[in-house]
Structure formats: structure tokens, C-alpha cells
MIROVO-368041 format. One record per atom (N, C-alpha, C): residue number from 1; residue in three letters; atom name; y negated, x, z. Coordinates in steps of 0.1 Angstrom, whole numbers, plus 5000, padded with zeros to 4 digits. Layout:
N
<atom bavex="NUM" fise="ALA" marpa="CA" c2="Y" c1="X" c3="Z"/>
...
***
This chain:
80
<atom bavex="1" fise="MET" marpa="N" c2="7206" c1="4363" c3="2300"/>
<atom bavex="1" fise="MET" marpa="CA" c2="7218" c1="4366" c3="2308"/>
<atom bavex="1" fise="MET" marpa="C" c2="7219" c1="4381" c3="2311"/>
<atom bavex="2" fise="LYS" marpa="N" c2="7223" c1="4384" c3="2323"/>
<atom bavex="2" fise="LYS" marpa="CA" c2="7224" c1="4397" c3="2328"/>
<atom bavex="2" fise="LYS" marpa="C" c2="7237" c1="4404" c3="2322"/>
<atom bavex="3" fise="VAL" marpa="N" c2="7235" c1="4416" c3="2318"/>
<atom bavex="3" fise="VAL" marpa="CA" c2="7246" c1="4424" c3="2312"/>
<atom bavex="3" fise="VAL" marpa="C" c2="7251" c1="4434" c3="2323"/>
<atom bavex="4" fise="SER" marpa="N" c2="7264" c1="4435" c3="2325"/>
<atom bavex="4" fise="SER" marpa="CA" c2="7269" c1="4444" c3="2335"/>
<atom bavex="4" fise="SER" marpa="C" c2="7266" c1="4459" c3="2332"/>
<atom bavex="5" fise="LYS" marpa="N" c2="7267" c1="4467" c3="2342"/>
<atom bavex="5" fise="LYS" marpa="CA" c2="7265" c1="4482" c3="2340"/>
<atom bavex="5" fise="LYS" marpa="C" c2="7275" c1="4487" c3="2331"/>
<atom bavex="6" fise="GLU" marpa="N" c2="7288" c1="4483" c3="2332"/>
<atom bavex="6" fise="GLU" marpa="CA" c2="7299" c1="4488" c3="2324"/>
<atom bavex="6" fise="GLU" marpa="C" c2="7297" c1="4484" c3="2310"/>
<atom bavex="7" fise="VAL" marpa="N" c2="7293" c1="4472" c3="2307"/>
<atom bavex="7" fise="VAL" marpa="CA" c2="7291" c1="4468" c3="2293"/>
<atom bavex="7" fise="VAL" marpa="C" c2="7279" c1="4476" c3="2287"/>
<atom bavex="8" fise="ARG" marpa="N" c2="7269" c1="4478" c3="2295"/>
<atom bavex="8" fise="ARG" marpa="CA" c2="7257" c1="4486" c3="2290"/>
<atom bavex="8" fise="ARG" marpa="C" c2="7261" c1="4500" c3="2287"/>
<atom bavex="9" fise="ARG" marpa="N" c2="7269" c1="4506" c3="2296"/>
<atom bavex="9" fise="ARG" marpa="CA" c2="7274" c1="4520" c3="2294"/>
<atom bavex="9" fise="ARG" marpa="C" c2="7282" c1="4521" c3="2282"/>
<atom bavex="10" fise="LYS" marpa="N" c2="7292" c1="4512" c3="2280"/>
<atom bavex="10" fise="LYS" marpa="CA" c2="7301" c1="4513" c3="2268"/>
<atom bavex="10" fise="LYS" marpa="C" c2="7293" c1="4511" c3="2255"/>
<atom bavex="11" fise="GLY" marpa="N" c2="7284" c1="4501" c3="2256"/>
<atom bavex="11" fise="GLY" marpa="CA" c2="7275" c1="4498" c3="2244"/>
<atom bavex="11" fise="GLY" marpa="C" c2="7266" c1="4510" c3="2241"/>
<atom bavex="12" fise="TYR" marpa="N" c2="7261" c1="4516" c3="2251"/>
<atom bavex="12" fise="TYR" marpa="CA" c2="7252" c1="4528" c3="2249"/>
<atom bavex="12" fise="TYR" marpa="C" c2="7260" c1="4539" c3="2242"/>
<atom bavex="13" fise="LEU" marpa="N" c2="7272" c1="4542" c3="2247"/>
<atom bavex="13" fise="LEU" marpa="CA" c2="7280" c1="4552" c3="2241"/>
<atom bavex="13" fise="LEU" marpa="C" c2="7284" c1="4549" c3="2226"/>
<atom bavex="14" fise="LEU" marpa="N" c2="7287" c1="4537" c3="2223"/>
<atom bavex="14" fise="LEU" marpa="CA" c2="7290" c1="4533" c3="2209"/>
<atom bavex="14" fise="LEU" marpa="C" c2="7277" c1="4535" c3="2201"/>
<atom bavex="15" fise="PHE" marpa="N" c2="7266" c1="4532" c3="2206"/>
<atom bavex="15" fise="PHE" marpa="CA" c2="7253" c1="4534" c3="2199"/>
<atom bavex="15" fise="PHE" marpa="C" c2="7250" c1="4549" c3="2196"/>
<atom bavex="16" fise="LYS" marpa="N" c2="7251" c1="4557" c3="2207"/>
<atom bavex="16" fise="LYS" marpa="CA" c2="7248" c1="4571" c3="2206"/>
<atom bavex="16" fise="LYS" marpa="C" c2="7258" c1="4579" c3="2197"/>
<atom bavex="17" fise="LYS" marpa="N" c2="7271" c1="4574" c3="2196"/>
<atom bavex="17" fise="LYS" marpa="CA" c2="7281" c1="4580" c3="2188"/>
<atom bavex="17" fise="LYS" marpa="C" c2="7280" c1="4576" c3="2173"/>
<atom bavex="18" fise="GLY" marpa="N" c2="7270" c1="4567" c3="2170"/>
<atom bavex="18" fise="GLY" marpa="CA" c2="7269" c1="4562" c3="2157"/>
<atom bavex="18" fise="GLY" marpa="C" c2="7279" c1="4553" c3="2152"/>
<atom bavex="19" fise="LYS" marpa="N" c2="7285" c1="4545" c3="2161"/>
<atom bavex="19" fise="LYS" marpa="CA" c2="7296" c1="4536" c3="2158"/>
<atom bavex="19" fise="LYS" marpa="C" c2="7291" c1="4522" c3="2152"/>
<atom bavex="20" fise="VAL" marpa="N" c2="7278" c1="4520" c3="2151"/>
<atom bavex="20" fise="VAL" marpa="CA" c2="7273" c1="4507" c3="2146"/>
<atom bavex="20" fise="VAL" marpa="C" c2="7269" c1="4509" c3="2131"/>
<atom bavex="21" fise="GLU" marpa="N" c2="7273" c1="4500" c3="2123"/>
<atom bavex="21" fise="GLU" marpa="CA" c2="7270" c1="4500" c3="2109"/>
<atom bavex="21" fise="GLU" marpa="C" c2="7265" c1="4486" c3="2104"/>
<atom bavex="22" fise="LYS" marpa="N" c2="7253" c1="4485" c3="2098"/>
<atom bavex="22" fise="LYS" marpa="CA" c2="7249" c1="4473" c3="2092"/>
<atom bavex="22" fise="LYS" marpa="C" c2="7256" c1="4471" c3="2079"/>
<atom bavex="23" fise="VAL" marpa="N" c2="7263" c1="4460" c3="2077"/>
<atom bavex="23" fise="VAL" marpa="CA" c2="7271" c1="4458" c3="2065"/>
<atom bavex="23" fise="VAL" marpa="C" c2="7264" c1="4449" c3="2055"/>
<atom bavex="24" fise="LEU" marpa="N" c2="7258" c1="4438" c3="2060"/>
<atom bavex="24" fise="LEU" marpa="CA" c2="7252" c1="4429" c3="2051"/>
<atom bavex="24" fise="LEU" marpa="C" c2="7241" c1="4421" c3="2058"/>
<atom bavex="25" fise="GLU" marpa="N" c2="7230" c1="4418" c3="2051"/>
<atom bavex="25" fise="GLU" marpa="CA" c2="7219" c1="4410" c3="2057"/>
<atom bavex="25" fise="GLU" marpa="C" c2="7216" c1="4399" c3="2047"/>
<atom bavex="26" fise="THR" marpa="N" c2="7215" c1="4387" c3="2051"/>
<atom bavex="26" fise="THR" marpa="CA" c2="7211" c1="4376" c3="2043"/>
<atom bavex="26" fise="THR" marpa="C" c2="7199" c1="4369" c3="2050"/>
<atom bavex="27" fise="ASP" marpa="N" c2="7194" c1="4358" c3="2044"/>
<atom bavex="27" fise="ASP" marpa="CA" c2="7183" c1="4351" c3="2050"/>
<atom bavex="27" fise="ASP" marpa="C" c2="7186" c1="4346" c3="2064"/>
<atom bavex="28" fise="LYS" marpa="N" c2="7199" c1="4343" c3="2066"/>
<atom bavex="28" fise="LYS" marpa="CA" c2="7202" c1="4336" c3="2079"/>
<atom bavex="28" fise="LYS" marpa="C" c2="7210" c1="4345" c3="2089"/>
<atom bavex="29" fise="ARG" marpa="N" c2="7216" c1="4356" c3="2084"/>
<atom bavex="29" fise="ARG" marpa="CA" c2="7225" c1="4364" c3="2093"/>
<atom bavex="29" fise="ARG" marpa="C" c2="7224" c1="4378" c3="2089"/>
<atom bavex="30" fise="ILE" marpa="N" c2="7228" c1="4386" c3="2100"/>
<atom bavex="30" fise="ILE" marpa="CA" c2="7230" c1="4401" c3="2098"/>
<atom bavex="30" fise="ILE" marpa="C" c2="7244" c1="4404" c3="2103"/>
<atom bavex="31" fise="HIS" marpa="N" c2="7252" c1="4410" c3="2094"/>
<atom bavex="31" fise="HIS" marpa="CA" c2="7266" c1="4414" c3="2098"/>
<atom bavex="31" fise="HIS" marpa="C" c2="7267" c1="4429" c3="2100"/>
<atom bavex="32" fise="PHE" marpa="N" c2="7274" c1="4432" c3="2111"/>
<atom bavex="32" fise="PHE" marpa="CA" c2="7276" c1="4446" c3="2115"/>
<atom bavex="32" fise="PHE" marpa="C" c2="7291" c1="4449" c3="2117"/>
<atom bavex="33" fise="LYS" marpa="N" c2="7295" c1="4461" c3="2116"/>
<atom bavex="33" fise="LYS" marpa="CA" c2="7308" c1="4466" c3="2120"/>
<atom bavex="33" fise="LYS" marpa="C" c2="7305" c1="4476" c3="2131"/>
<atom bavex="34" fise="VAL" marpa="N" c2="7313" c1="4474" c3="2142"/>
<atom bavex="34" fise="VAL" marpa="CA" c2="7312" c1="4484" c3="2153"/>
<atom bavex="34" fise="VAL" marpa="C" c2="7326" c1="4489" c3="2156"/>
<atom bavex="35" fise="ARG" marpa="N" c2="7327" c1="4502" c3="2155"/>
<atom bavex="35" fise="ARG" marpa="CA" c2="7340" c1="4509" c3="2158"/>
<atom bavex="35" fise="ARG" marpa="C" c2="7341" c1="4511" c3="2173"/>
<atom bavex="36" fise="GLY" marpa="N" c2="7350" c1="4503" c3="2179"/>
<atom bavex="36" fise="GLY" marpa="CA" c2="7352" c1="4504" c3="2193"/>
<atom bavex="36" fise="GLY" marpa="C" c2="7362" c1="4514" c3="2196"/>
<atom bavex="37" fise="GLU" marpa="N" c2="7367" c1="4514" c3="2208"/>
<atom bavex="37" fise="GLU" marpa="CA" c2="7377" c1="4524" c3="2213"/>
<atom bavex="37" fise="GLU" marpa="C" c2="7390" c1="4524" c3="2205"/>
<atom bavex="38" fise="THR" marpa="N" c2="7394" c1="4511" c3="2202"/>
<atom bavex="38" fise="THR" marpa="CA" c2="7407" c1="4510" c3="2195"/>
<atom bavex="38" fise="THR" marpa="C" c2="7406" c1="4502" c3="2181"/>
<atom bavex="39" fise="ASP" marpa="N" c2="7396" c1="4494" c3="2180"/>
<atom bavex="39" fise="ASP" marpa="CA" c2="7395" c1="4486" c3="2168"/>
<atom bavex="39" fise="ASP" marpa="C" c2="7381" c1="4486" c3="2162"/>
<atom bavex="40" fise="VAL" marpa="N" c2="7380" c1="4481" c3="2150"/>
<atom bavex="40" fise="VAL" marpa="CA" c2="7366" c1="4478" c3="2144"/>
<atom bavex="40" fise="VAL" marpa="C" c2="7363" c1="4463" c3="2146"/>
<atom bavex="41" fise="HIS" marpa="N" c2="7352" c1="4460" c3="2152"/>
<atom bavex="41" fise="HIS" marpa="CA" c2="7348" c1="4447" c3="2155"/>
<atom bavex="41" fise="HIS" marpa="C" c2="7336" c1="4442" c3="2146"/>
<atom bavex="42" fise="SER" marpa="N" c2="7336" c1="4429" c3="2143"/>
<atom bavex="42" fise="SER" marpa="CA" c2="7326" c1="4423" c3="2135"/>
<atom bavex="42" fise="SER" marpa="C" c2="7316" c1="4416" c3="2145"/>
<atom bavex="43" fise="VAL" marpa="N" c2="7303" c1="4420" c3="2144"/>
<atom bavex="43" fise="VAL" marpa="CA" c2="7292" c1="4414" c3="2151"/>
<atom bavex="43" fise="VAL" marpa="C" c2="7283" c1="4407" c3="2142"/>
<atom bavex="44" fise="ILE" marpa="N" c2="7279" c1="4395" c3="2144"/>
<atom bavex="44" fise="ILE" marpa="CA" c2="7270" c1="4387" c3="2136"/>
<atom bavex="44" fise="ILE" marpa="C" c2="7258" c1="4383" c3="2144"/>
<atom bavex="45" fise="PHE" marpa="N" c2="7246" c1="4385" c3="2138"/>
<atom bavex="45" fise="PHE" marpa="CA" c2="7234" c1="4380" c3="2145"/>
<atom bavex="45" fise="PHE" marpa="C" c2="7229" c1="4369" c3="2136"/>
<atom bavex="46" fise="ASP" marpa="N" c2="7228" c1="4357" c3="2142"/>
<atom bavex="46" fise="ASP" marpa="CA" c2="7223" c1="4345" c3="2135"/>
<atom bavex="46" fise="ASP" marpa="C" c2="7208" c1="4345" c3="2137"/>
<atom bavex="47" fise="LYS" marpa="N" c2="7200" c1="4347" c3="2126"/>
<atom bavex="47" fise="LYS" marpa="CA" c2="7185" c1="4348" c3="2127"/>
<atom bavex="47" fise="LYS" marpa="C" c2="7179" c1="4335" c3="2131"/>
<atom bavex="48" fise="GLU" marpa="N" c2="7184" c1="4324" c3="2127"/>
<atom bavex="48" fise="GLU" marpa="CA" c2="7178" c1="4311" c3="2130"/>
<atom bavex="48" fise="GLU" marpa="C" c2="7180" c1="4307" c3="2144"/>
<atom bavex="49" fise="LYS" marpa="N" c2="7192" c1="4309" c3="2149"/>
<atom bavex="49" fise="LYS" marpa="CA" c2="7195" c1="4305" c3="2163"/>
<atom bavex="49" fise="LYS" marpa="C" c2="7192" c1="4317" c3="2173"/>
<atom bavex="50" fise="ARG" marpa="N" c2="7189" c1="4329" c3="2167"/>
<atom bavex="50" fise="ARG" marpa="CA" c2="7187" c1="4341" c3="2175"/>
<atom bavex="50" fise="ARG" marpa="C" c2="7198" c1="4343" c3="2185"/>
<atom bavex="51" fise="LYS" marpa="N" c2="7211" c1="4342" c3="2180"/>
<atom bavex="51" fise="LYS" marpa="CA" c2="7223" c1="4344" c3="2188"/>
<atom bavex="51" fise="LYS" marpa="C" c2="7232" c1="4354" c3="2182"/>
<atom bavex="52" fise="PHE" marpa="N" c2="7240" c1="4361" c3="2190"/>
<atom bavex="52" fise="PHE" marpa="CA" c2="7250" c1="4370" c3="2186"/>
<atom bavex="52" fise="PHE" marpa="C" c2="7264" c1="4364" c3="2187"/>
<atom bavex="53" fise="SER" marpa="N" c2="7273" c1="4369" c3="2179"/>
<atom bavex="53" fise="SER" marpa="CA" c2="7287" c1="4366" c3="2181"/>
<atom bavex="53" fise="SER" marpa="C" c2="7295" c1="4379" c3="2178"/>
<atom bavex="54" fise="CYS" marpa="N" c2="7307" c1="4380" c3="2184"/>
<atom bavex="54" fise="CYS" marpa="CA" c2="7316" c1="4392" c3="2182"/>
<atom bavex="54" fise="CYS" marpa="C" c2="7330" c1="4387" c3="2181"/>
<atom bavex="55" fise="ASP" marpa="N" c2="7338" c1="4393" c3="2174"/>
<atom bavex="55" fise="ASP" marpa="CA" c2="7352" c1="4389" c3="2173"/>
<atom bavex="55" fise="ASP" marpa="C" c2="7361" c1="4396" c3="2183"/>
<atom bavex="56" fise="CYS" marpa="N" c2="7356" c1="4403" c3="2192"/>
<atom bavex="56" fise="CYS" marpa="CA" c2="7364" c1="4410" c3="2203"/>
<atom bavex="56" fise="CYS" marpa="C" c2="7369" c1="4400" c3="2213"/>
<atom bavex="57" fise="PRO" marpa="N" c2="7380" c1="4403" c3="2220"/>
<atom bavex="57" fise="PRO" marpa="CA" c2="7385" c1="4394" c3="2230"/>
<atom bavex="57" fise="PRO" marpa="C" c2="7376" c1="4391" c3="2242"/>
<atom bavex="58" fise="TRP" marpa="N" c2="7368" c1="4401" c3="2246"/>
<atom bavex="58" fise="TRP" marpa="CA" c2="7358" c1="4399" c3="2257"/>
<atom bavex="58" fise="TRP" marpa="C" c2="7349" c1="4388" c3="2254"/>
<atom bavex="59" fise="PHE" marpa="N" c2="7342" c1="4389" c3="2242"/>
<atom bavex="59" fise="PHE" marpa="CA" c2="7333" c1="4378" c3="2238"/>
<atom bavex="59" fise="PHE" marpa="C" c2="7340" c1="4365" c3="2236"/>
<atom bavex="60" fise="SER" marpa="N" c2="7351" c1="4365" c3="2230"/>
<atom bavex="60" fise="SER" marpa="CA" c2="7359" c1="4352" c3="2228"/>
<atom bavex="60" fise="SER" marpa="C" c2="7362" c1="4345" c3="2241"/>
<atom bavex="61" fise="LEU" marpa="N" c2="7366" c1="4353" c3="2251"/>
<atom bavex="61" fise="LEU" marpa="CA" c2="7370" c1="4347" c3="2264"/>
<atom bavex="61" fise="LEU" marpa="C" c2="7358" c1="4344" c3="2273"/>
<atom bavex="62" fise="LYS" marpa="N" c2="7348" c1="4353" c3="2273"/>
<atom bavex="62" fise="LYS" marpa="CA" c2="7337" c1="4352" c3="2283"/>
<atom bavex="62" fise="LYS" marpa="C" c2="7325" c1="4345" c3="2277"/>
<atom bavex="63" fise="GLU" marpa="N" c2="7323" c1="4346" c3="2264"/>
<atom bavex="63" fise="GLU" marpa="CA" c2="7311" c1="4341" c3="2257"/>
<atom bavex="63" fise="GLU" marpa="C" c2="7299" c1="4347" c3="2263"/>
<atom bavex="64" fise="ARG" marpa="N" c2="7300" c1="4360" c3="2266"/>
<atom bavex="64" fise="ARG" marpa="CA" c2="7289" c1="4368" c3="2271"/>
<atom bavex="64" fise="ARG" marpa="C" c2="7287" c1="4381" c3="2263"/>
<atom bavex="65" fise="THR" marpa="N" c2="7276" c1="4387" c3="2264"/>
<atom bavex="65" fise="THR" marpa="CA" c2="7273" c1="4400" c3="2257"/>
<atom bavex="65" fise="THR" marpa="C" c2="7284" c1="4410" c3="2260"/>
<atom bavex="66" fise="CYS" marpa="N" c2="7290" c1="4415" c3="2249"/>
<atom bavex="66" fise="CYS" marpa="CA" c2="7300" c1="4426" c3="2250"/>
<atom bavex="66" fise="CYS" marpa="C" c2="7293" c1="4439" c3="2247"/>
<atom bavex="67" fise="SER" marpa="N" c2="7301" c1="4450" c3="2248"/>
<atom bavex="67" fise="SER" marpa="CA" c2="7295" c1="4463" c3="2245"/>
<atom bavex="67" fise="SER" marpa="C" c2="7292" c1="4465" c3="2230"/>
<atom bavex="68" fise="HIS" marpa="N" c2="7299" c1="4457" c3="2221"/>
<atom bavex="68" fise="HIS" marpa="CA" c2="7296" c1="4458" c3="2207"/>
<atom bavex="68" fise="HIS" marpa="C" c2="7283" c1="4452" c3="2204"/>
<atom bavex="69" fise="ILE" marpa="N" c2="7280" c1="4440" c3="2210"/>
<atom bavex="69" fise="ILE" marpa="CA" c2="7267" c1="4434" c3="2208"/>
<atom bavex="69" fise="ILE" marpa="C" c2="7256" c1="4442" c3="2214"/>
<atom bavex="70" fise="TYR" marpa="N" c2="7259" c1="4448" c3="2225"/>
<atom bavex="70" fise="TYR" marpa="CA" c2="7248" c1="4456" c3="2232"/>
<atom bavex="70" fise="TYR" marpa="C" c2="7245" c1="4468" c3="2223"/>
<atom bavex="71" fise="ALA" marpa="N" c2="7255" c1="4474" c3="2217"/>
<atom bavex="71" fise="ALA" marpa="CA" c2="7253" c1="4486" c3="2208"/>
<atom bavex="71" fise="ALA" marpa="C" c2="7244" c1="4482" c3="2196"/>
<atom bavex="72" fise="VAL" marpa="N" c2="7247" c1="4470" c3="2191"/>
<atom bavex="72" fise="VAL" marpa="CA" c2="7239" c1="4465" c3="2179"/>
<atom bavex="72" fise="VAL" marpa="C" c2="7225" c1="4463" c3="2183"/>
<atom bavex="73" fise="LYS" marpa="N" c2="7223" c1="4457" c3="2195"/>
<atom bavex="73" fise="LYS" marpa="CA" c2="7209" c1="4454" c3="2200"/>
<atom bavex="73" fise="LYS" marpa="C" c2="7201" c1="4467" c3="2202"/>
<atom bavex="74" fise="LEU" marpa="N" c2="7208" c1="4478" c3="2207"/>
<atom bavex="74" fise="LEU" marpa="CA" c2="7201" c1="4491" c3="2208"/>
<atom bavex="74" fise="LEU" marpa="C" c2="7198" c1="4497" c3="2194"/>
<atom bavex="75" fise="LYS" marpa="N" c2="7207" c1="4496" c3="2185"/>
<atom bavex="75" fise="LYS" marpa="CA" c2="7204" c1="4502" c3="2172"/>
<atom bavex="75" fise="LYS" marpa="C" c2="7193" c1="4494" c3="2164"/>
<atom bavex="76" fise="GLU" marpa="N" c2="7194" c1="4481" c3="2165"/>
<atom bavex="76" fise="GLU" marpa="CA" c2="7184" c1="4473" c3="2157"/>
<atom bavex="76" fise="GLU" marpa="C" c2="7172" c1="4469" c3="2165"/>
<atom bavex="77" fise="LYS" marpa="N" c2="7172" c1="4471" c3="2177"/>
<atom bavex="77" fise="LYS" marpa="CA" c2="7161" c1="4467" c3="2186"/>
<atom bavex="77" fise="LYS" marpa="C" c2="7158" c1="4452" c3="2185"/>
<atom bavex="78" fise="ILE" marpa="N" c2="7170" c1="4445" c3="2186"/>
<atom bavex="78" fise="ILE" marpa="CA" c2="7169" c1="4430" c3="2185"/>
<atom bavex="78" fise="ILE" marpa="C" c2="7170" c1="4424" c3="2200"/>
<atom bavex="79" fise="LYS" marpa="N" c2="7161" c1="4415" c3="2202"/>
<atom bavex="79" fise="LYS" marpa="CA" c2="7161" c1="4408" c3="2215"/>
<atom bavex="79" fise="LYS" marpa="C" c2="7165" c1="4394" c3="2212"/>
<atom bavex="80" fise="ASP" marpa="N" c2="7174" c1="4388" c3="2220"/>
<atom bavex="80" fise="ASP" marpa="CA" c2="7178" c1="4374" c3="2217"/>
<atom bavex="80" fise="ASP" marpa="C" c2="7171" c1="4365" c3="2226"/>
***
């Protein structure tokens, strides 16, 4: 799925500012915290399904890659 320029820009800035932190990794998932503009968001990468999820409103409403997920992808070099 294509990611908008605005989402990529915001995600890149989060990544460059060091706002992504890996919190926990298990056999099935990797958990991250991403400090956004106003809140800290939880991003989870499901290794088996090769899918991301985020608790931010953008992802909840659109079910598309948000800036938090994009920042995690940049940091961890994960392709879904």
C-alpha cells in the first residue's frame, strides 16, 4: 500500500529525532514505543503475519500505515 508524503515526512522526523524505542521482542511480536507530537504510541509488529498495528487514531480509523509505523520501519529496516 502506498504511503502519503506527509506520513513519510512525519515518520522520517520521528525516526531522525530518535523517538522510536524497541520495548520487547518475543518469538511472535516486536513491541515499540514511539513518542509522537503529543502522545506516546504503541506499535506492534506481528512476525508471523508480517503486519503492523498502532494505537494511534489515524491507524484505528484508516487501517493504513501511520507515521509511527513508518518510523519503526525506518529504524528496524522491516518490510511488510
